[in-house]
TIBASE-190745 format. One line per field, with one value per residue: residue in one letter; x, y, z of N, C-alpha, C in turn. Coordinates in steps of 0.001 Angstrom, whole numbers, padded with zeros to 6 digits, m for minus. Layout:
residues N
torvo c(a	...)
nu c(X	...)
nv c(Y	...)
nw c(Z	...)
cau c(X	...)
cav c(Y	...)
caw c(Z	...)
cu c(X	...)
cv c(Y	...)
cw c(Z	...)
This chain:
residues 384
torvo c(m	s	k	s	t	s	n	s	k	a	k	l	s	k	k	p	p	v	k	s	a	k	a	k	a	s	a	v	k	a	v	a	a	k	s	g	a	a	k	s	e	t	s	k	a	i	a	k	n	l	l	p	l	d	f	k	l	l	s	k	e	v	i	l	q	i	y	e	n	m	v	k	s	r	a	l	e	e	r	l	i	k	i	y	k	v	g	d	a	f	f	w	i	g	g	p	g	e	e	a	w	g	v	p	l	g	m	l	a	r	k	g	r	g	p	d	y	d	y	l	h	l	h	y	r	c	t	p	t	l	i	a	m	g	m	e	l	i	d	s	i	r	l	i	m	n	r	a	t	d	p	s	t	g	g	r	n	f	s	n	h	y	c	f	p	e	w	n	v	l	p	v	t	s	p	i	e	v	q	y	i	t	a	l	g	t	a	h	v	q	k	r	q	g	a	g	a	i	s	i	v	t	g	g	d	a	g	s	a	e	g	d	f	a	s	c	l	v	w	a	s	r	k	g	h	e	l	p	m	l	i	t	t	q	n	n	l	w	g	i	s	t	g	y	e	g	q	h	g	e	t	n	i	a	d	r	a	r	g	f	n	i	r	s	q	v	i	n	g	n	d	p	i	e	s	y	i	v	i	k	e	s	m	e	y	i	r	k	t	g	k	p	a	f	i	e	a	f	v	s	r	l	f	g	h	s	s	a	t	g	a	n	y	i	s	h	e	k	d	c	l	k	e	l	e	a	r	m	l	k	h	g	l	v	k	e	s	a	v	k	e	l	w	t	r	f	e	t	e	a	a	n	a	q	q	i	v	k	g	e	p	p	p	t	a	e	s	v	w	d	h	v	y	v	g	s	e	n	a	d	w	r	k	f)
nu c(000852	000466	002546	001141	m001452	m001200	m000567	m002756	m004330	m002808	m001967	m002344	000488	001771	003764	004862	005264	007466	009758	008363	004883	003947	005848	005458	002781	003065	004678	002996	000840	002151	002983	000483	m000741	000741	000656	m001634	m003380	m006152	m009331	m011388	m013387	m012511	m009852	m008801	m008982	m007329	m004923	m004410	m003726	m005601	m007105	m006429	m006761	m009625	m012614	m015055	m014903	m014917	m016868	m017975	m017763	m015757	m013572	m013273	m012609	m010176	m008707	m008760	m007310	m004862	m004082	m003904	m001818	000313	000487	001294	003825	005238	005310	006856	009311	009884	010144	012481	014254	014364	015729	014499	014420	016329	016531	014980	012897	010690	007441	006471	004889	004154	001533	m000722	m000608	m000182	m002337	m004803	m004086	m004051	m006721	m008056	m007129	m007831	m008532	m007366	m006664	m004682	m004709	m007050	m007313	m005776	m002232	000344	003345	005443	007472	009664	008396	005725	003803	001418	m000249	m000662	m001936	m004330	m005367	m006008	m004165	m003118	m001962	m000306	000937	002770	004449	005400	007033	009106	010223	011236	009939	008861	006216	005583	003749	004631	007402	008248	009798	012252	013210	013762	012178	008955	009142	007056	004830	002055	000463	m002263	m003426	m002256	000117	003308	006610	008363	011443	014911	016970	016885	014243	013964	011479	010140	010675	009751	007074	006260	005877	003553	001737	001719	000456	m002057	m002897	m003344	m005361	m007478	m009337	m009619	m008006	m005084	m001517	000283	002941	005317	007820	010865	012204	015006	015671	014706	016738	017805	018384	016316	013996	013854	013674	011204	009478	009932	009030	006424	005112	005089	003906	000750	001146	000807	000835	m001281	m000663	m000119	002203	004340	006080	007279	008237	010401	012448	014940	017689	018639	021145	021589	020703	017841	018000	020073	020559	018996	018284	015924	012927	010745	010282	008161	008235	009805	008264	006319	007763	007523	005014	003275	000533	000817	001205	001878	001618	000493	001432	001066	m001476	m004297	m006790	m006451	m004646	m006284	m008290	m006822	m005446	m007644	m008878	m006776	m006528	m009027	m008753	m006657	m007833	m009865	m008625	m006387	m003861	m000762	m000310	001228	002232	003732	004341	004746	006073	006683	009521	009445	010814	013459	015803	015989	016439	019137	019787	018956	016204	014541	011996	011413	010966	010708	009772	006919	003970	001643	m000476	m000838	m001644	m004041	m005569	m005786	m007214	m009599	m010610	m011026	m013037	m015068	m015412	m014606	m014443	m012417	m012278	m012837	m010633	m008560	m009418	m009175	m006393	m005459	m006613	m005323	m002609	m002535	m003311	m001096	001006	000195	000315	003051	003933	002739	004032	006621	006688	006594	008084	011369	012491	013421	016652	016606	014546	015530	015713	013209	010663	012266	012090	009292	006328	007526	009670	012469	015517	017959	021183	022586	020913	020416)
nv c(m001191	002302	004951	007272	006411	004994	007022	008598	009650	011419	014465	017686	019352	022378	023750	025915	025837	027319	029444	031418	031356	033959	035397	034301	035036	037792	038071	037058	038884	041249	040809	040367	042837	044567	043664	043600	041546	039168	040472	039310	038240	035802	035689	037862	036926	034676	035952	037063	034874	033338	031106	028193	025078	025284	023902	024933	026461	025098	022716	019582	017514	018375	018571	015888	014803	016052	014965	012179	012122	013051	010974	008888	009825	009917	007215	006142	007414	006404	003739	003937	004662	002326	000573	001549	001032	m001736	m002370	m002347	m000122	002645	005200	007667	010489	012792	014035	013805	015357	017598	017369	018793	021118	020385	018674	020279	022028	020325	019513	021848	022668	023276	020690	019180	018998	021127	024731	025816	024811	024480	024729	022801	023255	021571	020556	018023	017230	016733	014725	014678	016526	015334	012971	014007	014880	012579	010536	007172	004882	002810	003762	005646	003938	002368	004241	004784	002262	001978	000950	m000133	000293	002600	005522	008136	008479	006244	004635	005854	007864	009590	008826	010242	012155	013306	013226	014124	014488	014557	015925	018377	018391	019182	017810	016924	018145	017455	019487	022304	024663	025434	025220	027570	029281	027965	027989	030543	030478	028871	030447	032784	031851	031236	033750	034983	033304	033735	032332	032093	030236	029157	029229	027180	027156	025499	025303	024878	026461	026858	026836	029274	031031	030865	032236	031806	031921	034619	035799	034856	036296	038858	038768	037929	040078	042493	045737	046076	043825	041626	038240	035323	033685	031385	031538	029774	028996	026395	026334	024618	025117	024110	023498	020947	020108	022531	025072	027282	029749	032575	032448	034156	037507	038847	039145	037385	035059	035742	038506	039267	038872	040765	043053	043335	044192	042067	040310	038871	036293	034829	031696	029121	026236	023763	023563	022331	023484	026267	026375	025450	027461	029837	029194	028782	031343	032831	031670	032379	035147	035410	034259	036094	038620	038218	038601	037859	035873	035239	032708	031851	028997	027571	024491	021011	018752	015655	013223	013794	015064	013260	009855	009928	011085	009236	008917	008680	008889	012021	012961	015385	017219	019068	017288	017357	015687	013950	015781	016816	014496	013806	016031	015790	013396	014170	016075	014592	014235	012049	008531	006378	003772	004114	005578	003692	001808	003251	003788	001120	000280	001848	001320	m001415	m001457	m000152	m001917	m004233	m003268	m002916	m005570	m006358	m004662	m005574	m007721	m006596	m005392	m003874	m000809	m001101	m001168	000151	001961	004285	006289	007201	009715	011948	013861	015820	013988	011554	011149	009392	009722	008626	008944	007188	006277	008247)
nw c(000000	m000671	000653	000894	001424	003820	005550	005593	007629	008890	010580	009045	007815	009105	007995	005498	001855	001147	002750	005436	006495	006750	005273	002741	002261	002176	m000083	m002082	m001942	m002631	m005282	m006506	m006102	m007665	m010261	m011824	m011225	m011146	m010124	m008705	m005862	m004947	m005886	m004484	m001869	m001987	m002532	m000068	001284	002699	002259	002433	000956	000748	000639	m000024	m002258	m004648	m006517	m005117	m006925	m008723	m006973	m006180	m008652	m009152	m006996	m007597	m010019	m009064	m007336	m009207	m010844	m008972	m008226	m010637	m011003	m008806	m009538	m011863	m010770	m009330	m011478	m012621	m010491	m010310	m012513	m015014	m016525	m017811	m016740	m014665	m014406	m013016	m011853	m009082	m006371	m007659	m008281	m007359	m008719	m011463	m012195	m012084	m014189	m016441	m016456	m017099	m019560	m023023	m024864	m027842	m031401	m033380	m034127	m033045	m030583	m027305	m027132	m025677	m024179	m022515	m019635	m018226	m015896	m016035	m015816	m014113	m015449	m017963	m017198	m016196	m018568	m019805	m020398	m020745	m018259	m019122	m021403	m020507	m019126	m021198	m022405	m020466	m020360	m022819	m025270	m028502	m028837	m027547	m027688	m027703	m028352	m029684	m028139	m027869	m026185	m023012	m019822	m019231	m021231	m023011	m025891	m027596	m030308	m031002	m028942	m028998	m027559	m027454	m028234	m025305	m024195	m023344	m023027	m020996	m020752	m023453	m024453	m023938	m026003	m028322	m027778	m028411	m031149	m031672	m030308	m031833	m034154	m033091	m032300	m034774	m035619	m033861	m032242	m029551	m028343	m026498	m025843	m023732	m021504	m019549	m016945	m015005	m011986	m011985	m014668	m015447	m015547	m018017	m021303	m023095	m021612	m020829	m023362	m024150	m022447	m023430	m026167	m025877	m024844	m026287	m026972	m028324	m029791	m028225	m027003	m026816	m024212	m021559	m019276	m017220	m014166	m012261	m009112	m007292	m005656	m006261	m008467	m010014	m008101	m006991	m004800	m004569	m003214	m003331	m006015	m007446	m008226	m008056	m006021	m006377	m009065	m010600	m010511	m012613	m014881	m014350	m014836	m017526	m017880	m017781	m016636	m013488	m011022	m007811	m006421	m004117	m005133	m004060	m003222	m004498	m004953	m004873	m007030	m009159	m009308	m009796	m012174	m013869	m013870	m014949	m017498	m018555	m018638	m020527	m022814	m023251	m023550	m025157	m024283	m022510	m019486	m016333	m014081	m011071	m009366	m006265	m005538	m004608	m004458	m004370	m004698	m005152	m007648	m009836	m010994	m010853	m008459	m006692	m006293	m004006	m001466	000014	003113	004477	002683	001563	001075	m001227	m001975	000183	002110	001002	000908	003640	004587	003140	004159	006788	006519	005497	002749	001436	002009	004063	003133	000447	m000329	m000007	m001885	m004242	m004423	m004526	m006931	m008945	m008436	m008934	m011621	m012761	m012091	m013456	m016038	m016337	m016503	m018897	m020713	m020523	m022229	m024718	m027814	m028197	m029854	m033314	m034926	m037388	m037109	m036076	m037886	m038330	m038430	m038593	m040557	m041806	m042488	m042231	m043937	m045061	m043352	m043583	m044490	m046012	m047908	m049668)
cau c(000000	001255	002768	000090	m002608	m000923	m000476	m003875	m004942	m001833	m002369	m001753	001643	001589	004942	004546	006167	008682	009873	007296	003562	003854	006673	004800	001596	003518	005146	001833	000096	002923	002903	m000894	m001069	001484	000718	m002892	m003964	m007614	m009915	m012523	m013267	m011684	m008452	m008381	m008807	m006131	m003774	m004156	m003333	m006581	m007965	m005744	m007626	m010991	m013472	m016264	m014649	m015148	m017878	m017455	m017431	m014449	m012559	m013052	m011909	m008788	m008084	m008557	m006198	m003627	m003724	m003511	m000492	001312	000648	002099	005216	005865	005568	007988	010525	010137	010624	013894	015079	014554	016555	013713	014526	017666	016539	013676	012737	009242	006804	005790	004949	003583	000189	m001720	m000490	m000277	m003661	m005717	m003684	m004524	m008183	m008572	m006660	m008770	m007822	m007697	m005542	m004735	m004644	m008292	m007201	m004582	m000960	001044	004804	005664	008783	009629	007679	004352	002920	000077	m001034	m001052	m002920	m005597	m005860	m006501	m003126	m003181	m000764	000567	001721	003915	005335	006073	008075	010265	010833	011781	009316	008434	004794	005466	003167	005269	008719	008636	010787	013567	013527	013734	010865	008188	009359	005841	004431	000740	m000013	m003727	m003829	m001386	001218	004537	007615	009138	012872	015820	017553	015886	013618	013818	010050	009634	010822	008853	005704	005945	005421	002148	000936	001562	m000578	m003344	m003283	m003932	m006569	m008514	m010377	m009614	m007098	m003865	m000332	000663	004334	005736	009246	011346	012769	016412	015727	014323	017971	018175	017967	015047	012927	013777	013191	009770	008798	010038	008211	005016	004535	005258	002671	m000003	001430	000839	000504	m002159	000171	m000020	003613	004406	007287	007048	009406	010610	013595	016163	018124	019409	021638	021843	019553	017239	018495	021367	020659	018075	018316	014559	012273	010035	010448	007036	008588	010403	007149	005673	008560	007080	003573	002520	m000214	001579	000790	002624	000621	000894	001160	000738	m002901	m004954	m007933	m005866	m004115	m007392	m008970	m005942	m005234	m008898	m009048	m005725	m006904	m010154	m008181	m005906	m008776	m010665	m007819	m005315	m002592	m000174	m000354	002334	002013	004814	003722	005680	005746	007663	010279	009325	011742	014724	015847	015770	017094	020545	019967	018459	014742	013968	011010	011995	009859	010537	009106	005457	003323	000330	m001492	m001076	m002402	m005395	m006236	m006104	m008267	m010843	m011097	m011474	m014282	m016065	m015587	m014299	m014277	m011114	m012399	m012762	m009231	m007798	m009835	m008627	m004958	m005282	m006980	m004303	m001356	m002690	m003287	000278	001805	m000193	000826	004486	004095	002380	005066	007819	006617	006533	009418	012083	012553	014425	017748	016229	013570	016195	015555	011809	010163	013265	011496	007834	005827	008379	010648	013635	016654	019185	022047	023106	019942	020252)
cav c(000000	003522	005743	008280	005792	004629	008234	009449	010285	012299	015861	018514	020123	023823	024320	026325	025281	028112	030484	031359	031685	035410	035855	033906	035859	039120	037989	036890	040128	042256	040533	040574	044255	045309	042987	043536	040229	039143	041233	038626	038047	034607	036051	038721	036089	033872	036839	037256	033569	032995	030009	026927	023907	025650	023071	025658	027225	024257	021691	018297	016723	018811	018201	014444	014552	016453	013986	010915	012305	013161	009609	008137	010296	009489	005761	005911	007825	005442	002537	004236	004591	000905	000001	001916	000431	m003173	m002530	m002431	001161	003237	006524	008220	011863	012985	015136	013621	016593	018681	016965	019818	022112	019815	018108	021339	022533	019391	019508	023101	022897	022978	019569	018879	019122	022286	026032	026161	024220	024922	024027	022610	023129	021140	020006	016593	016942	017034	013557	014979	017215	014368	012072	014735	015004	011277	009596	005850	004535	001898	004496	006212	002819	002018	005231	004596	000971	002072	m000034	000391	000620	003916	006443	009450	008538	004959	004014	006445	009025	009365	008796	011484	013059	012961	013920	013662	015446	014651	016856	019549	018309	019125	016947	017383	018046	017424	020816	023029	025949	025742	025259	028942	029905	027324	028376	031792	030170	028460	031585	033673	031250	031370	035165	035209	032495	034442	031411	032041	029202	029719	028383	026997	026715	025274	025053	024924	027731	026992	027150	030662	031785	030731	033332	031474	032389	036075	036117	034578	037429	040004	038620	037728	041268	043720	046516	045944	042522	040647	036887	034598	032656	031160	031248	029343	028419	025588	026606	023634	025635	023401	023305	019714	020109	023921	025651	028488	030935	033053	032357	035102	038865	039288	038504	036258	034959	036479	039920	039496	039031	042040	044088	043455	044467	040817	039979	037801	035892	033803	030881	027887	025143	022552	023626	022120	024376	027545	026208	025343	028740	030824	028789	029028	032780	033290	031235	033195	036463	035309	034017	037300	039789	037877	038980	036781	035885	034459	032145	031138	028090	026872	023065	020178	017768	014608	012106	014318	015542	012169	008633	010253	011424	008131	008788	008240	009810	013009	013124	016758	018021	019109	016328	017934	014639	013475	016820	016843	013260	013921	017033	015239	012421	014911	016783	013651	014243	010715	007567	005699	002583	004576	005958	002455	001204	004043	003501	m000259	000183	002420	000590	m002693	m001170	000160	m003143	m005114	m002660	m003225	m006944	m006378	m003961	m006424	m008618	m005842	m005298	m002594	m000275	m001689	m000258	000943	002996	005503	007303	007595	010986	013017	014892	015793	012913	010377	010967	008715	010624	007825	009524	006104	005976	009401)
caw c(000000	m000795	001851	000971	002049	005208	006350	005214	008785	009520	010638	008009	008239	009030	007360	004130	000867	001027	003749	006428	005962	006677	004157	001497	002084	001764	m001462	m002949	m001976	m003350	m006707	m006955	m006078	m008668	m011549	m012547	m011001	m011200	m009029	m008105	m004422	m004739	m006079	m003385	m000688	m002206	m002416	001357	001818	003713	001840	002144	000783	001097	m000200	m000420	m003478	m005816	m006300	m004647	m008114	m009226	m005975	m006278	m009911	m008915	m006105	m008306	m010959	m008297	m006902	m010399	m011247	m007985	m008335	m011834	m010776	m007890	m010334	m012751	m009946	m009082	m012746	m012728	m009436	m010542	m013705	m016245	m017222	m017680	m016117	m014302	m013945	m013056	m011148	m007792	m005599	m008465	m008702	m007032	m009790	m012801	m012469	m012520	m015497	m017456	m016472	m017634	m020930	m024106	m025490	m029222	m032324	m034246	m033446	m032349	m029252	m026592	m027307	m024410	m024264	m021142	m019312	m017900	m014641	m016447	m015766	m013600	m016474	m018996	m016594	m016153	m019936	m020239	m020775	m020139	m017487	m019863	m022391	m019795	m018807	m022453	m022649	m019592	m020647	m024186	m026150	m029800	m028713	m026912	m028667	m027669	m028998	m030246	m027264	m028137	m025349	m021573	m019171	m019079	m022364	m023741	m027112	m028030	m031321	m031023	m027881	m029105	m026598	m028233	m027607	m024159	m024514	m022201	m022781	m020215	m021065	m024878	m024755	m023840	m027321	m029285	m027446	m029114	m032503	m031687	m029854	m032989	m035006	m032411	m032341	m036098	m035736	m033131	m031771	m028094	m027844	m025922	m025733	m022336	m021403	m018166	m016762	m013630	m011534	m012377	m016089	m015705	m015768	m019420	m022173	m023739	m020728	m020958	m024707	m024155	m021831	m024344	m027372	m025523	m024212	m027072	m026980	m029563	m030397	m027137	m027420	m025877	m023595	m020127	m019009	m015823	m013571	m011069	m008290	m006221	m004895	m006605	m009849	m009815	m006718	m006606	m004126	m005142	m002524	m003809	m007470	m008062	m007698	m007821	m004881	m006973	m010515	m011183	m010634	m013935	m015816	m014053	m015469	m018917	m017788	m017892	m015422	m012849	m009686	m007092	m005728	m003444	m006060	m003313	m002932	m005793	m005119	m005273	m008383	m010115	m009445	m010417	m013567	m014586	m014060	m015859	m018839	m019003	m018948	m021782	m023923	m023462	m023938	m026084	m023678	m021706	m018026	m015754	m012742	m010385	m008403	m005390	m005492	m003910	m005238	m003361	m004904	m005645	m009027	m010791	m010508	m010636	m007050	m005885	m006423	m002739	m000907	000923	004058	004965	001660	001686	000178	m001525	m002040	001543	002806	000456	001322	005061	004752	002594	005136	007966	006207	005025	001307	000957	003082	004044	002280	m000933	m000543	m000185	m003154	m005344	m004504	m004970	m008345	m009825	m008242	m009631	m013058	m013152	m011984	m014564	m017277	m016405	m016968	m020322	m021484	m020548	m023378	m025970	m028423	m028223	m031217	m034197	m035279	m038561	m036770	m035628	m038934	m038438	m037886	m038628	m041393	m041910	m043331	m042027	m045011	m044510	m043207	m043646	m045528	m046857	m048962	m050548)
cu c(000889	001445	001662	m001145	m002363	m000864	m001653	m004512	m003991	m002335	m001670	m000587	001349	002775	004644	005560	007461	008637	008763	005966	003419	004636	006024	003586	001978	003965	003981	001065	000824	002836	001511	m001222	m000435	001331	m000574	m003534	m005477	m008194	m011126	m012293	m012396	m010210	m007948	m008107	m007553	m004880	m003424	m003782	m004299	m007338	m007200	m006729	m009066	m011950	m014749	m016111	m014887	m016230	m017210	m017019	m016052	m013348	m012240	m012319	m010440	m008071	m007805	m007392	m004861	m003160	m003220	m002104	000588	001553	001499	003556	005932	006170	006762	009301	010883	010687	012097	014741	015264	015311	015797	013685	015898	017673	015113	013822	011259	008747	006072	005986	004378	002146	m000851	m001692	m000817	m001640	m004664	m005367	m004200	m006033	m008746	m008127	m007745	m008113	m008316	m006477	m005733	m004863	m005937	m008313	m005895	m003372	m000274	002517	005286	007109	008586	009047	006167	003408	001534	m000816	m001527	m002064	m004294	m006200	m006322	m005451	m003295	m001874	000211	001426	002912	004930	006067	007221	009297	010972	011324	011254	008844	006972	004545	004937	003852	006548	009124	009699	012168	013852	013412	012295	010274	008509	008233	005676	003109	000159	m001526	m004270	m003002	m000294	002500	005600	008323	010613	013704	016526	016512	015511	013536	012343	009477	009747	009862	007401	005301	005372	003960	001250	000713	000451	m001953	m003829	m003936	m005258	m007753	m009631	m010424	m008752	m005797	m002720	000116	002105	004715	007230	009611	011993	014215	016525	015326	015546	018428	017651	016649	013867	012749	013236	011691	009000	008815	009022	006732	004319	004657	003918	002003	000188	001508	000326	m000350	m001440	m000030	001404	003742	005802	006881	008315	009497	011872	014906	016413	019126	019906	021962	020583	019110	017828	019889	021523	019831	018202	016933	013981	011540	010298	009335	007320	009152	009319	006455	006425	008211	005573	002728	001821	000443	001091	001752	001611	001274	000505	000914	m000735	m003658	m006142	m007465	m005339	m005235	m008025	m008100	m005673	m006473	m009082	m007999	m006050	m008046	m009686	m007465	m006858	m009569	m009845	m006793	m003942	m002065	m000446	000738	001941	003302	004180	004805	005208	006843	008379	010439	010329	013073	014657	015466	016381	018583	020818	019332	016970	014105	013042	011672	010910	009664	009948	007591	004859	001880	m000774	m001844	m001930	m003844	m006194	m006667	m007239	m009601	m011447	m011691	m012831	m015342	m016333	m015325	m014121	m012936	m011153	m012283	m011340	m008397	m008131	m009217	m007141	m004709	m005564	m005867	m002947	m001398	m002641	m001863	001165	001483	000335	002318	004720	003756	003511	006350	007840	006555	007929	010058	012100	013642	015499	017348	015292	014200	016007	014114	011564	011203	012753	009973	007396	006653	009298	011930	014845	017999	020052	022574	022166	019666	021009)
cv c(001242	004214	006770	007721	005545	005849	009168	010170	011260	013736	016658	019290	021610	024507	024678	025781	026047	029225	030323	031702	033185	035947	035512	034779	037253	039134	037895	038193	041198	042052	040820	042054	045020	044781	042979	042179	040331	039794	040561	038468	036835	034953	036937	037902	035241	034716	037111	035951	033095	031704	028730	025764	024187	024945	023788	026343	026425	023232	020401	017440	017076	018408	016715	014082	014921	015391	012675	011020	012415	011792	008794	008524	009827	007981	005410	006250	006865	004129	002761	004162	003140	000224	000307	001125	m001070	m003434	m002658	m001120	001748	004496	006916	009690	012183	014068	014820	014857	017772	018378	018058	020961	021496	019261	019195	021906	021636	019362	020730	023392	022520	021948	019315	019091	020321	023583	026492	025609	024681	024069	023943	022335	022836	020716	018637	016270	017093	015839	013885	015654	016239	013367	012741	014911	013670	010280	008277	005541	003720	002642	005201	005126	002342	002972	004981	003276	000867	000966	000623	000812	001966	004933	007799	009504	007235	004265	004618	007709	008644	009250	010195	012544	012810	013762	013313	014659	015627	015580	018137	019571	018120	018304	017617	017160	018011	018758	021710	024362	026294	025830	026673	029683	029289	027699	029674	031518	029779	029614	032591	033153	031451	032807	035491	034482	033143	033577	031297	030953	029852	028715	028380	026501	026624	025025	025144	026243	027921	027397	028572	031564	031733	031912	033073	031992	033896	036484	035882	035747	038648	039892	038404	039021	042546	044449	046441	044616	041424	039289	036178	033412	032603	030674	030903	028866	027649	025640	025599	023929	024915	023452	022167	019689	021511	024520	026959	029761	031313	033040	033430	036471	039376	038580	037253	036252	035730	037964	040236	039661	040369	043200	044310	043747	043231	040566	038768	037548	034850	033012	029706	026725	023812	022519	023482	023033	025768	027466	026212	026713	029754	030477	029097	030516	033345	032902	032078	034592	036444	035133	035280	038440	039498	038224	037854	036948	034954	033979	031481	030308	027409	025433	022318	019238	016542	013478	012585	014712	014471	010910	008876	010640	010386	007886	008206	009313	010721	013451	014557	017700	017985	018174	016775	016887	014134	014491	016875	015638	013335	014903	016517	014213	013129	015557	015876	013680	012869	009803	006851	004453	002961	004984	004710	001789	001926	003768	002084	m000401	000683	001731	m000751	m002491	m000913	m001088	m004104	m004585	m002949	m004629	m007075	m005794	m004772	m007323	m007908	m005566	m003922	m002052	m000971	m000668	000671	002097	004279	006632	007802	008979	012095	014185	014746	014688	011650	010096	010394	009646	009896	008318	008443	005782	007166	009176)
cw c(000000	000545	002030	001637	003525	006108	006138	006393	009479	009539	009547	008595	008128	008375	005919	003164	000746	002070	004789	005793	005804	005494	002826	001223	001612	000315	m002434	m003073	m002769	m004846	m007237	m007046	m007224	m010078	m012335	m012397	m010998	m009952	m008403	m006611	m004113	m004847	m004949	m002132	m000801	m002019	m000961	002051	002910	003420	001523	002076	001232	000154	m000650	m001773	m004753	m005487	m005832	m005829	m008656	m008259	m006057	m007566	m009792	m008084	m006830	m009291	m010238	m007822	m008085	m010853	m010284	m008060	m009551	m011580	m009833	m008602	m011259	m011995	m009637	m010332	m012933	m011725	m009587	m011846	m015016	m017010	m016936	m016818	m015755	m013935	m014053	m012139	m009864	m006917	m006352	m008886	m008465	m008029	m011152	m013157	m012857	m013890	m016610	m017576	m017182	m019064	m021932	m025015	m026906	m030098	m033241	m033473	m032792	m030929	m028613	m026971	m025948	m024661	m022842	m020899	m018652	m016521	m014850	m016422	m015203	m014641	m017524	m018460	m016585	m017540	m020505	m020672	m020032	m019406	m018323	m020876	m021761	m019465	m020060	m022761	m021779	m019870	m022088	m025098	m027441	m029778	m028046	m027919	m028723	m028492	m029671	m029429	m027372	m027338	m023881	m021062	m019117	m020140	m023368	m025021	m027578	m029030	m031308	m029939	m027933	m028033	m027393	m027510	m026434	m024474	m023234	m021971	m022106	m020857	m022544	m025261	m024678	m025174	m028325	m029019	m028136	m030500	m032547	m031235	m030980	m033908	m034383	m032384	m033679	m036244	m035029	m032596	m030251	m027511	m027377	m025993	m024276	m022290	m019929	m018104	m015294	m013286	m011975	m013841	m016414	m015858	m017225	m020240	m022874	m022920	m020877	m022323	m024823	m023568	m022751	m025471	m027072	m025149	m025021	m027213	m028345	m030263	m029326	m027621	m026365	m025250	m022089	m019871	m017535	m015436	m012326	m010216	m007153	m005415	m005180	m008112	m009831	m008368	m006223	m006004	m004759	m004530	m003040	m005310	m008179	m007398	m007361	m006599	m005319	m008472	m011215	m011321	m012012	m014993	m015607	m014685	m016927	m019002	m018077	m016563	m014766	m011435	m009132	m006285	m005005	m004346	m005384	m002900	m004246	m006027	m005537	m006704	m009418	m010369	m010167	m011877	m014398	m014872	m015030	m017298	m019396	m019400	m020298	m022959	m024260	m024040	m025023	m025555	m022779	m020214	m017518	m014363	m012258	m009282	m007583	m005210	m004743	m004870	m004342	m003504	m005489	m007103	m010029	m010191	m010261	m009181	m006133	m005961	m005166	m002171	000119	001893	004519	003916	001895	000642	m000060	m001529	m000660	002309	002311	000939	002783	005296	004235	003549	006354	007732	005596	003531	000705	002171	002943	003163	000803	m001289	m000825	m001514	m004340	m005524	m005034	m006463	m009245	m009659	m008963	m011132	m013539	m013113	m013118	m015892	m017441	m016949	m018454	m021163	m021550	m021775	m024711	m026509	m028258	m029649	m032028	m034515	m036421	m038203	m036264	m036637	m039048	m037829	m037831	m039457	m041413	m042862	m043251	m043210	m044420	m044498	m043275	m044795	m046481	m048010	m049875	m051856)
């Protein structure tokens, strides 16, 4: 049984995701006050940090959907780590600890193919978003186990480097933050299309030091030529093994977006209700105005950077799923029997999928030339 289940009755930690609660509240209020943040009563309350996991703000149906997707994503990630540790995969990197942010993002995205739908330029901690969009567990397992049946890469990329053209999910890349530049291209197309669709781009706090990030802010915010983009940074306070403190001159990464007159907010990304509401309001703002918005979400890194750092559970990190689960049990939104059933269902599905994928073939040597050019034109120089 998962650690999240066994500790479901644990009291909620009062320790905030970053600094003190007072310091975080001050940072959030300062950014909201200076950035043109949404003026709804909900946003004002969130800006004052008064509504942690307030179940009155969303319907029970939505809360339960968020919770189920969070459990499904965590069960998958824990299975992926096990697959790596038993030697059935070469590498793992993922997003445990970002479910409270990533799940609402996936639920709210306008899913489809082409510029009338949202484009998603994601980074390699995006499993919660893809789960919320409907990704099957077995397809993520095919990717980490490098099988030819992997729909994202044909078994030729790292774990969690997804690509789903039918949902406008562009290929996740290993070089950090390059997605901030490619997102400008799809946003330009959507601006001309005028259908209210947006380009969503996510990344980590360390990568915000890259020039691609700064260029994205410049080109998204030109007066009269603003682009319909939701630009986000998931701040887990680490860049591989380098701590966040001392690496940034600004108080918050969101301050940099505010310097370009981009509407910006700092949120507690460990609170799925706050995440859902702020993402929803930001998307509505972008669709209505055609202008960009920026969200900095403080999240946790529960299993370290990747398998390169051991991929072991870090107990002192805030666990958004454990906290949500405990609060839901306390308020009677879900019964303990239902919690156990849900975890068992997804853990069993993931374990069974691993066994199925073990029997599937790896990619052939010849397939290395596939998909290099549009239309799968063969790129083998020996055949030119």
